[in-house]
FILUM-316428 format. One record per atom (N, C-alpha, C): atom name; x, y, z; residue in three letters. Coordinates in nm, 3 decimals. Atoms other than C-alpha are relative to their C-alpha. Layout:
BEGIN
<atom:CA; xx:X; yy:Y; zz:Z; type:ala>
...
***
This chain:
BEGIN
<atom:N; xx:-0.109; yy:-0.094; zz:-0.024; type:met>
<atom:CA; xx:2.464; yy:-10.765; zz:-1.139; type:met>
<atom:C; xx:-0.058; yy:0.137; zz:0.034; type:met>
<atom:N; xx:0.045; yy:-0.132; zz:-0.043; type:ala>
<atom:CA; xx:2.421; yy:-10.429; zz:-0.964; type:ala>
<atom:C; xx:0.021; yy:0.102; zz:-0.112; type:ala>
<atom:N; xx:-0.006; yy:-0.105; zz:0.102; type:lys>
<atom:CA; xx:2.367; yy:-10.117; zz:-1.175; type:lys>
<atom:C; xx:0.135; yy:0.071; zz:0.008; type:lys>
<atom:N; xx:-0.135; yy:-0.057; zz:0.004; type:lys>
<atom:CA; xx:2.710; yy:-9.987; zz:-1.281; type:lys>
<atom:C; xx:-0.004; yy:0.152; zz:0.023; type:lys>
<atom:N; xx:-0.011; yy:-0.143; zz:-0.026; type:gly>
<atom:CA; xx:2.808; yy:-9.645; zz:-1.148; type:gly>
<atom:C; xx:-0.097; yy:0.050; zz:0.106; type:gly>
<atom:N; xx:0.096; yy:-0.038; zz:-0.103; type:tyr>
<atom:CA; xx:2.542; yy:-9.648; zz:-0.873; type:tyr>
<atom:C; xx:0.047; yy:-0.053; zz:0.135; type:tyr>
<atom:N; xx:-0.041; yy:0.042; zz:-0.132; type:gly>
<atom:CA; xx:2.589; yy:-9.676; zz:-0.500; type:gly>
<atom:C; xx:-0.103; yy:0.035; zz:0.106; type:gly>
<atom:N; xx:0.086; yy:-0.022; zz:-0.115; type:leu>
<atom:CA; xx:2.436; yy:-9.647; zz:-0.156; type:leu>
<atom:C; xx:0.070; yy:0.096; zz:0.096; type:leu>
<atom:N; xx:-0.053; yy:-0.098; zz:-0.095; type:leu>
<atom:CA; xx:2.496; yy:-9.342; zz:0.065; type:leu>
<atom:C; xx:-0.071; yy:-0.024; zz:0.133; type:leu>
<atom:N; xx:0.056; yy:0.021; zz:-0.134; type:ile>
<atom:CA; xx:2.446; yy:-9.398; zz:0.439; type:ile>
<atom:C; xx:0.049; yy:0.113; zz:0.090; type:ile>
<atom:N; xx:-0.031; yy:-0.109; zz:-0.092; type:asp>
<atom:CA; xx:2.431; yy:-9.101; zz:0.677; type:asp>
<atom:C; xx:-0.028; yy:-0.051; zz:0.142; type:asp>
<atom:N; xx:0.015; yy:0.060; zz:-0.132; type:tyr>
<atom:CA; xx:2.493; yy:-9.255; zz:1.021; type:tyr>
<atom:C; xx:-0.055; yy:0.098; zz:0.104; type:tyr>
<atom:N; xx:0.052; yy:-0.100; zz:-0.095; type:glu>
<atom:CA; xx:2.401; yy:-8.930; zz:1.194; type:glu>
<atom:C; xx:-0.151; yy:-0.014; zz:0.019; type:glu>
<atom:N; xx:0.146; yy:0.009; zz:-0.004; type:tyr>
<atom:CA; xx:2.035; yy:-8.999; zz:1.112; type:tyr>
<atom:C; xx:-0.053; yy:-0.142; zz:0.020; type:tyr>
<atom:N; xx:0.043; yy:0.137; zz:-0.024; type:cys>
<atom:CA; xx:2.026; yy:-9.375; zz:1.169; type:cys>
<atom:C; xx:-0.052; yy:-0.011; zz:0.143; type:cys>
<atom:N; xx:0.064; yy:0.011; zz:-0.132; type:thr>
<atom:CA; xx:1.787; yy:-9.446; zz:1.459; type:thr>
<atom:C; xx:0.017; yy:-0.138; zz:0.062; type:thr>
<atom:N; xx:-0.018; yy:0.135; zz:-0.051; type:gly>
<atom:CA; xx:1.879; yy:-9.814; zz:1.499; type:gly>
<atom:C; xx:-0.128; yy:-0.082; zz:0.001; type:gly>
<atom:N; xx:0.131; yy:0.067; zz:0.002; type:cys>
<atom:CA; xx:1.530; yy:-9.936; zz:1.405; type:cys>
<atom:C; xx:0.004; yy:-0.140; zz:-0.062; type:cys>
<atom:N; xx:-0.018; yy:0.130; zz:0.065; type:tyr>
<atom:CA; xx:1.661; yy:-10.239; zz:1.209; type:tyr>
<atom:C; xx:-0.090; yy:-0.020; zz:-0.123; type:tyr>
<atom:N; xx:0.087; yy:0.015; zz:0.117; type:ser>
<atom:CA; xx:1.413; yy:-10.172; zz:0.924; type:ser>
<atom:C; xx:0.078; yy:-0.039; zz:-0.125; type:ser>
<atom:N; xx:-0.081; yy:0.033; zz:0.117; type:cys>
<atom:CA; xx:1.691; yy:-10.189; zz:0.665; type:cys>
<atom:C; xx:0.038; yy:-0.148; zz:0.001; type:cys>
<atom:N; xx:-0.042; yy:0.139; zz:-0.015; type:glu>
<atom:CA; xx:1.810; yy:-10.523; zz:0.799; type:glu>
<atom:C; xx:-0.116; yy:-0.096; zz:-0.030; type:glu>
<atom:N; xx:0.118; yy:0.084; zz:0.019; type:val>
<atom:CA; xx:1.459; yy:-10.675; zz:0.806; type:val>
<atom:C; xx:-0.047; yy:0.004; zz:-0.146; type:val>
<atom:N; xx:0.045; yy:-0.015; zz:0.140; type:ala>
<atom:CA; xx:1.361; yy:-10.536; zz:0.463; type:ala>
<atom:C; xx:0.091; yy:-0.076; zz:-0.095; type:ala>
<atom:N; xx:-0.097; yy:0.069; zz:0.085; type:cys>
<atom:CA; xx:1.679; yy:-10.671; zz:0.304; type:cys>
<atom:C; xx:-0.014; yy:-0.151; zz:0.013; type:cys>
<atom:N; xx:0.011; yy:0.143; zz:-0.028; type:lys>
<atom:CA; xx:1.646; yy:-11.011; zz:0.469; type:lys>
<atom:C; xx:-0.124; yy:-0.057; zz:-0.070; type:lys>
<atom:N; xx:0.124; yy:0.045; zz:0.065; type:asn>
<atom:CA; xx:1.286; yy:-11.040; zz:0.341; type:asn>
<atom:C; xx:0.011; yy:0.008; zz:-0.153; type:asn>
<atom:N; xx:-0.011; yy:-0.020; zz:0.146; type:glu>
<atom:CA; xx:1.365; yy:-10.905; zz:-0.008; type:glu>
<atom:C; xx:0.088; yy:-0.107; zz:-0.065; type:glu>
<atom:N; xx:-0.093; yy:0.097; zz:0.056; type:leu>
<atom:CA; xx:1.656; yy:-11.143; zz:-0.064; type:leu>
<atom:C; xx:-0.028; yy:-0.143; zz:0.048; type:leu>
<atom:N; xx:0.039; yy:0.131; zz:-0.054; type:asn>
<atom:CA; xx:1.488; yy:-11.430; zz:0.125; type:asn>
<atom:C; xx:0.120; yy:-0.071; zz:0.063; type:asn>
<atom:N; xx:-0.121; yy:0.052; zz:-0.064; type:leu>
<atom:CA; xx:1.798; yy:-11.481; zz:0.339; type:leu>
<atom:C; xx:-0.035; yy:-0.082; zz:0.124; type:leu>
<atom:N; xx:0.027; yy:0.084; zz:-0.117; type:pro>
<atom:CA; xx:1.809; yy:-11.756; zz:0.603; type:pro>
<atom:C; xx:0.052; yy:0.064; zz:0.129; type:pro>
<atom:N; xx:-0.047; yy:-0.046; zz:-0.130; type:arg>
<atom:CA; xx:1.870; yy:-11.704; zz:0.974; type:arg>
<atom:C; xx:0.153; yy:0.003; zz:0.003; type:arg>
<atom:N; xx:-0.145; yy:-0.011; zz:-0.012; type:gly>
<atom:CA; xx:2.222; yy:-11.583; zz:1.042; type:gly>
<atom:C; xx:0.069; yy:0.061; zz:-0.122; type:gly>
<atom:N; xx:-0.055; yy:-0.063; zz:0.120; type:lys>
<atom:CA; xx:2.269; yy:-11.421; zz:0.697; type:lys>
<atom:C; xx:-0.066; yy:0.137; zz:-0.018; type:lys>
<atom:N; xx:0.051; yy:-0.135; zz:0.020; type:trp>
<atom:CA; xx:2.230; yy:-11.052; zz:0.614; type:trp>
<atom:C; xx:0.057; yy:0.060; zz:-0.127; type:trp>
<atom:N; xx:-0.047; yy:-0.079; zz:0.113; type:gly>
<atom:CA; xx:2.255; yy:-10.833; zz:0.308; type:gly>
<atom:C; xx:0.052; yy:0.134; zz:0.050; type:gly>
<atom:N; xx:-0.047; yy:-0.119; zz:-0.072; type:ile>
<atom:CA; xx:2.291; yy:-10.533; zz:0.538; type:ile>
<atom:C; xx:-0.016; yy:-0.033; zz:0.147; type:ile>
<atom:N; xx:0.000; yy:0.034; zz:-0.143; type:lys>
<atom:CA; xx:2.375; yy:-10.568; zz:0.907; type:lys>
<atom:C; xx:0.015; yy:0.128; zz:0.080; type:lys>
<atom:N; xx:-0.007; yy:-0.119; zz:-0.085; type:leu>
<atom:CA; xx:2.307; yy:-10.302; zz:1.168; type:leu>
<atom:C; xx:0.091; yy:-0.029; zz:0.119; type:leu>
<atom:N; xx:-0.093; yy:0.012; zz:-0.112; type:leu>
<atom:CA; xx:2.598; yy:-10.268; zz:1.409; type:leu>
<atom:C; xx:-0.029; yy:0.112; zz:0.099; type:leu>
<atom:N; xx:0.024; yy:-0.100; zz:-0.103; type:glu>
<atom:CA; xx:2.572; yy:-10.081; zz:1.737; type:glu>
<atom:C; xx:0.130; yy:0.027; zz:0.075; type:glu>
<atom:N; xx:-0.115; yy:-0.043; zz:-0.077; type:glu>
<atom:CA; xx:2.858; yy:-9.886; zz:1.887; type:glu>
<atom:C; xx:-0.057; yy:0.054; zz:0.131; type:glu>
<atom:N; xx:0.065; yy:-0.029; zz:-0.129; type:arg>
<atom:CA; xx:2.748; yy:-9.883; zz:2.249; type:arg>
<atom:C; xx:0.043; yy:0.135; zz:0.056; type:arg>
<atom:N; xx:-0.037; yy:-0.132; zz:-0.056; type:pro>
<atom:CA; xx:2.752; yy:-9.564; zz:2.454; type:pro>
<atom:C; xx:0.138; yy:-0.003; zz:0.065; type:pro>
<atom:N; xx:-0.129; yy:-0.019; zz:-0.064; type:trp>
<atom:CA; xx:3.092; yy:-9.445; zz:2.552; type:trp>
<atom:C; xx:0.018; yy:0.149; zz:0.028; type:trp>
<atom:N; xx:-0.013; yy:-0.137; zz:-0.049; type:lys>
<atom:CA; xx:3.187; yy:-9.131; zz:2.737; type:lys>
<atom:C; xx:0.109; yy:0.076; zz:-0.075; type:lys>
<atom:N; xx:-0.095; yy:-0.087; zz:0.068; type:ile>
<atom:CA; xx:3.353; yy:-8.853; zz:2.541; type:ile>
<atom:C; xx:0.059; yy:0.099; zz:0.099; type:ile>
<atom:N; xx:-0.040; yy:-0.094; zz:-0.105; type:ser>
<atom:CA; xx:3.364; yy:-8.600; zz:2.826; type:ser>
<atom:C; xx:-0.099; yy:-0.014; zz:0.115; type:ser>
<atom:N; xx:0.087; yy:0.012; zz:-0.118; type:asp>
<atom:CA; xx:3.191; yy:-8.544; zz:3.160; type:asp>
<atom:C; xx:-0.148; yy:0.010; zz:-0.033; type:asp>
<atom:N; xx:0.142; yy:-0.020; zz:0.032; type:asp>
<atom:CA; xx:2.867; yy:-8.436; zz:2.995; type:asp>
<atom:C; xx:-0.039; yy:-0.044; zz:-0.142; type:asp>
<atom:N; xx:0.030; yy:0.038; zz:0.138; type:lys>
<atom:CA; xx:2.887; yy:-8.591; zz:2.646; type:lys>
<atom:C; xx:0.030; yy:-0.148; zz:-0.023; type:lys>
<atom:N; xx:-0.011; yy:0.142; zz:0.032; type:trp>
<atom:CA; xx:2.832; yy:-8.947; zz:2.524; type:trp>
<atom:C; xx:-0.015; yy:-0.022; zz:-0.149; type:trp>
<atom:N; xx:0.010; yy:0.039; zz:0.141; type:glu>
<atom:CA; xx:2.861; yy:-9.116; zz:2.186; type:glu>
<atom:C; xx:-0.071; yy:-0.135; zz:-0.006; type:glu>
<atom:N; xx:0.072; yy:0.126; zz:0.018; type:trp>
<atom:CA; xx:2.620; yy:-9.389; zz:2.071; type:trp>
<atom:C; xx:-0.043; yy:-0.004; zz:-0.145; type:trp>
<atom:N; xx:0.024; yy:0.005; zz:0.143; type:asn>
<atom:CA; xx:2.609; yy:-9.491; zz:1.705; type:asn>
<atom:C; xx:-0.062; yy:-0.131; zz:-0.044; type:asn>
<atom:N; xx:0.052; yy:0.116; zz:0.072; type:tyr>
<atom:CA; xx:2.406; yy:-9.728; zz:1.490; type:tyr>
<atom:C; xx:0.059; yy:0.008; zz:-0.139; type:tyr>
<atom:N; xx:-0.073; yy:-0.003; zz:0.126; type:ile>
<atom:CA; xx:2.595; yy:-9.827; zz:1.178; type:ile>
<atom:C; xx:-0.047; yy:-0.114; zz:-0.091; type:ile>
<atom:N; xx:0.039; yy:0.102; zz:0.097; type:pro>
<atom:CA; xx:2.425; yy:-10.012; zz:0.888; type:pro>
<atom:C; xx:0.116; yy:-0.028; zz:-0.095; type:pro>
<atom:N; xx:-0.114; yy:0.038; zz:0.083; type:val>
<atom:CA; xx:2.690; yy:-10.206; zz:0.698; type:val>
<atom:C; xx:-0.044; yy:-0.103; zz:-0.104; type:val>
<atom:N; xx:0.032; yy:0.099; zz:0.104; type:pro>
<atom:CA; xx:2.621; yy:-10.373; zz:0.361; type:pro>
<atom:C; xx:0.103; yy:-0.114; zz:0.004; type:pro>
<atom:N; xx:-0.089; yy:0.116; zz:0.000; type:thr>
<atom:CA; xx:2.765; yy:-10.725; zz:0.342; type:thr>
<atom:C; xx:0.026; yy:-0.045; zz:-0.144; type:thr>
<atom:N; xx:-0.029; yy:0.055; zz:0.132; type:ala>
<atom:CA; xx:2.896; yy:-10.931; zz:0.051; type:ala>
<atom:C; xx:-0.127; yy:-0.054; zz:-0.067; type:ala>
<atom:N; xx:0.126; yy:0.049; zz:0.057; type:leu>
<atom:CA; xx:2.538; yy:-11.060; zz:0.003; type:leu>
<atom:C; xx:-0.086; yy:0.112; zz:-0.059; type:leu>
<atom:N; xx:0.076; yy:-0.115; zz:0.053; type:cys>
<atom:CA; xx:2.412; yy:-10.709; zz:-0.081; type:cys>
<atom:C; xx:0.027; yy:0.017; zz:-0.150; type:cys>
<atom:N; xx:-0.013; yy:-0.027; zz:0.144; type:asn>
<atom:CA; xx:2.345; yy:-10.661; zz:-0.452; type:asn>
<atom:C; xx:-0.075; yy:0.128; zz:-0.036; type:asn>
<atom:N; xx:0.077; yy:-0.124; zz:0.015; type:leu>
<atom:CA; xx:2.167; yy:-10.327; zz:-0.400; type:leu>
<atom:C; xx:-0.135; yy:-0.027; zz:-0.067; type:leu>
<atom:N; xx:0.132; yy:0.039; zz:0.053; type:cys>
<atom:CA; xx:1.842; yy:-10.507; zz:-0.488; type:cys>
<atom:C; xx:-0.007; yy:0.019; zz:-0.152; type:cys>
<atom:N; xx:-0.010; yy:-0.019; zz:0.146; type:glu>
<atom:CA; xx:1.939; yy:-10.531; zz:-0.855; type:glu>
<atom:C; xx:-0.131; yy:-0.025; zz:-0.072; type:glu>
<atom:N; xx:0.128; yy:0.027; zz:0.067; type:his>
<atom:CA; xx:1.599; yy:-10.677; zz:-0.949; type:his>
<atom:C; xx:-0.099; yy:0.114; zz:0.023; type:his>
<atom:N; xx:0.089; yy:-0.115; zz:-0.027; type:arg>
<atom:CA; xx:1.411; yy:-10.387; zz:-0.780; type:arg>
<atom:C; xx:0.045; yy:0.121; zz:-0.081; type:arg>
<atom:N; xx:-0.056; yy:-0.115; zz:0.072; type:val>
<atom:CA; xx:1.642; yy:-10.126; zz:-0.934; type:val>
<atom:C; xx:-0.028; yy:-0.013; zz:-0.150; type:val>
<atom:N; xx:0.029; yy:0.023; zz:0.143; type:ala>
<atom:CA; xx:1.592; yy:-10.284; zz:-1.280; type:ala>
<atom:C; xx:-0.144; yy:0.037; zz:-0.034; type:ala>
<atom:N; xx:0.141; yy:-0.038; zz:0.019; type:glu>
<atom:CA; xx:1.219; yy:-10.214; zz:-1.233; type:glu>
<atom:C; xx:-0.025; yy:0.147; zz:0.032; type:glu>
<atom:N; xx:0.013; yy:-0.142; zz:-0.030; type:gly>
<atom:CA; xx:1.288; yy:-9.849; zz:-1.143; type:gly>
<atom:C; xx:-0.033; yy:0.029; zz:0.145; type:gly>
<atom:N; xx:0.030; yy:-0.016; zz:-0.142; type:lys>
<atom:CA; xx:1.239; yy:-9.904; zz:-0.769; type:lys>
<atom:C; xx:0.128; yy:0.024; zz:0.079; type:lys>
<atom:N; xx:-0.113; yy:-0.018; zz:-0.091; type:lys>
<atom:CA; xx:1.464; yy:-9.816; zz:-0.475; type:lys>
<atom:C; xx:0.036; yy:-0.135; zz:0.062; type:lys>
<atom:N; xx:-0.034; yy:0.120; zz:-0.076; type:pro>
<atom:CA; xx:1.660; yy:-10.087; zz:-0.293; type:pro>
<atom:C; xx:-0.088; yy:-0.005; zz:0.126; type:pro>
<atom:N; xx:0.091; yy:0.019; zz:-0.114; type:ala>
<atom:CA; xx:1.453; yy:-10.232; zz:-0.006; type:ala>
<atom:C; xx:0.047; yy:0.075; zz:0.124; type:ala>
<atom:N; xx:-0.050; yy:-0.069; zz:-0.119; type:cys>
<atom:CA; xx:1.680; yy:-10.086; zz:0.264; type:cys>
<atom:C; xx:-0.028; yy:0.150; zz:-0.006; type:cys>
<atom:N; xx:0.024; yy:-0.143; zz:0.019; type:val>
<atom:CA; xx:1.643; yy:-9.734; zz:0.122; type:val>
<atom:C; xx:-0.149; yy:0.029; zz:0.016; type:val>
<atom:N; xx:0.145; yy:-0.018; zz:-0.006; type:leu>
<atom:CA; xx:1.266; yy:-9.768; zz:0.082; type:leu>
<atom:C; xx:-0.052; yy:-0.005; zz:0.144; type:leu>
<atom:N; xx:0.053; yy:0.022; zz:-0.134; type:his>
<atom:CA; xx:1.214; yy:-9.886; zz:0.440; type:his>
<atom:C; xx:0.076; yy:0.071; zz:0.112; type:his>
<atom:N; xx:-0.078; yy:-0.072; zz:-0.102; type:cys>
<atom:CA; xx:1.468; yy:-9.664; zz:0.622; type:cys>
<atom:C; xx:-0.087; yy:0.108; zz:0.064; type:cys>
<atom:N; xx:0.088; yy:-0.094; zz:-0.070; type:leu>
<atom:CA; xx:1.256; yy:-9.482; zz:0.882; type:leu>
<atom:C; xx:0.066; yy:0.135; zz:0.027; type:leu>
<atom:N; xx:-0.072; yy:-0.124; zz:-0.026; type:gly>
<atom:CA; xx:1.526; yy:-9.222; zz:0.953; type:gly>
<atom:C; xx:0.043; yy:0.071; zz:-0.127; type:gly>
<atom:N; xx:-0.042; yy:-0.052; zz:0.131; type:gln>
<atom:CA; xx:1.578; yy:-9.156; zz:0.580; type:gln>
<atom:C; xx:0.151; yy:0.027; zz:-0.002; type:gln>
<atom:N; xx:-0.145; yy:-0.012; zz:-0.010; type:ala>
<atom:CA; xx:1.948; yy:-9.214; zz:0.643; type:ala>
<atom:C; xx:0.072; yy:-0.061; zz:-0.120; type:ala>
<atom:N; xx:-0.060; yy:0.067; zz:0.116; type:met>
<atom:CA; xx:2.003; yy:-9.399; zz:0.313; type:met>
<atom:C; xx:-0.053; yy:0.060; zz:-0.130; type:met>
<atom:N; xx:0.038; yy:-0.051; zz:0.132; type:glu>
<atom:CA; xx:2.002; yy:-9.285; zz:-0.047; type:glu>
<atom:C; xx:0.072; yy:-0.083; zz:-0.106; type:glu>
<atom:N; xx:-0.056; yy:0.076; zz:0.111; type:tyr>
<atom:CA; xx:2.059; yy:-9.474; zz:-0.372; type:tyr>
<atom:C; xx:0.006; yy:0.091; zz:-0.121; type:tyr>
<atom:N; xx:-0.010; yy:-0.082; zz:0.120; type:gly>
<atom:CA; xx:2.185; yy:-9.307; zz:-0.689; type:gly>
<atom:C; xx:0.137; yy:-0.009; zz:-0.064; type:gly>
<atom:N; xx:-0.131; yy:-0.003; zz:0.067; type:pro>
<atom:CA; xx:2.474; yy:-9.230; zz:-0.923; type:pro>
<atom:C; xx:0.110; yy:0.042; zz:0.097; type:pro>
<atom:N; xx:-0.112; yy:-0.024; zz:-0.092; type:val>
<atom:CA; xx:2.808; yy:-9.231; zz:-0.742; type:val>
<atom:C; xx:0.044; yy:0.146; zz:-0.002; type:val>
<atom:N; xx:-0.043; yy:-0.140; zz:0.009; type:glu>
<atom:CA; xx:2.898; yy:-8.882; zz:-0.870; type:glu>
<atom:C; xx:-0.092; yy:0.092; zz:0.081; type:glu>
<atom:N; xx:0.096; yy:-0.081; zz:-0.075; type:glu>
<atom:CA; xx:2.579; yy:-8.731; zz:-0.724; type:glu>
<atom:C; xx:0.012; yy:-0.027; zz:0.150; type:glu>
<atom:N; xx:-0.013; yy:0.035; zz:-0.140; type:leu>
<atom:CA; xx:2.619; yy:-8.919; zz:-0.398; type:leu>
<atom:C; xx:0.128; yy:0.058; zz:0.060; type:leu>
<atom:N; xx:-0.126; yy:-0.057; zz:-0.048; type:ala>
<atom:CA; xx:2.980; yy:-8.801; zz:-0.367; type:ala>
<atom:C; xx:-0.015; yy:0.149; zz:0.029; type:ala>
<atom:N; xx:0.025; yy:-0.143; zz:-0.024; type:lys>
<atom:CA; xx:2.865; yy:-8.438; zz:-0.397; type:lys>
<atom:C; xx:-0.079; yy:0.019; zz:0.129; type:lys>
<atom:N; xx:0.081; yy:-0.008; zz:-0.122; type:lys>
<atom:CA; xx:2.602; yy:-8.492; zz:-0.127; type:lys>
<atom:C; xx:0.084; yy:-0.037; zz:0.122; type:lys>
<atom:N; xx:-0.087; yy:0.045; zz:-0.108; type:met>
<atom:CA; xx:2.858; yy:-8.672; zz:0.087; type:met>
<atom:C; xx:0.092; yy:0.113; zz:0.048; type:met>
<atom:N; xx:-0.090; yy:-0.110; zz:-0.032; type:ala>
<atom:CA; xx:3.091; yy:-8.372; zz:0.074; type:ala>
<atom:C; xx:-0.070; yy:0.110; zz:0.079; type:ala>
<atom:N; xx:0.077; yy:-0.104; zz:-0.069; type:gln>
<atom:CA; xx:2.812; yy:-8.149; zz:0.209; type:gln>
<atom:C; xx:-0.048; yy:-0.045; zz:0.138; type:gln>
<atom:N; xx:0.050; yy:0.053; zz:-0.127; type:lys>
<atom:CA; xx:2.729; yy:-8.375; zz:0.504; type:lys>
<atom:C; xx:0.109; yy:-0.001; zz:0.106; type:lys>
<atom:N; xx:-0.094; yy:0.008; zz:-0.111; type:gly>
<atom:CA; xx:2.895; yy:-8.428; zz:0.839; type:gly>
<atom:C; xx:0.099; yy:-0.114; zz:-0.015; type:gly>
<atom:N; xx:-0.105; yy:0.102; zz:0.002; type:ser>
<atom:CA; xx:3.159; yy:-8.680; zz:0.932; type:ser>
<atom:C; xx:-0.052; yy:-0.142; zz:0.011; type:ser>
<atom:N; xx:0.056; yy:0.134; zz:-0.017; type:lys>
<atom:CA; xx:2.923; yy:-8.974; zz:0.990; type:lys>
<atom:C; xx:-0.073; yy:-0.045; zz:-0.125; type:lys>
<atom:N; xx:0.060; yy:0.038; zz:0.126; type:val>
<atom:CA; xx:2.860; yy:-9.063; zz:0.629; type:val>
<atom:C; xx:0.096; yy:-0.092; zz:-0.076; type:val>
<atom:N; xx:-0.082; yy:0.094; zz:0.076; type:ala>
<atom:CA; xx:2.980; yy:-9.347; zz:0.406; type:ala>
<atom:C; xx:-0.075; yy:-0.038; zz:-0.127; type:ala>
<atom:N; xx:0.060; yy:0.044; zz:0.126; type:met>
<atom:CA; xx:2.919; yy:-9.474; zz:0.054; type:met>
<atom:C; xx:0.042; yy:-0.144; zz:-0.029; type:met>
<atom:N; xx:-0.024; yy:0.139; zz:0.038; type:phe>
<atom:CA; xx:2.887; yy:-9.835; zz:-0.059; type:phe>
<atom:C; xx:-0.021; yy:-0.013; zz:-0.149; type:phe>
<atom:N; xx:0.008; yy:0.021; zz:0.145; type:val>
<atom:CA; xx:2.961; yy:-9.918; zz:-0.422; type:val>
<atom:C; xx:0.042; yy:-0.146; zz:-0.025; type:val>
<atom:N; xx:-0.033; yy:0.142; zz:0.020; type:pro>
<atom:CA; xx:2.942; yy:-10.286; zz:-0.519; type:pro>
<atom:C; xx:0.104; yy:-0.021; zz:-0.107; type:pro>
***
């Protein structure tokens, strides 16, 4: 069971689309082909105005995500957080993450199992 009162903060503004979170999770949980604990979605480029485009990478925890409960029990970070090259993920108490979330931009979400 995941640590009660803890969650995962994801700041999509800093996600580079490297897939490190997806690979790290898949390896940590030993998931078979076609299964993910966290899945990186890509919102392809779309035109906002004549000179501005939007292109987002969005890591989404799935029902198989347990926030690496065995790693957290040992005092370690979840695998996705540890391996995030863009440092777009943070694990911690929900109250602290909510405060950080309020200070960030609009491309931020929190996952609480």
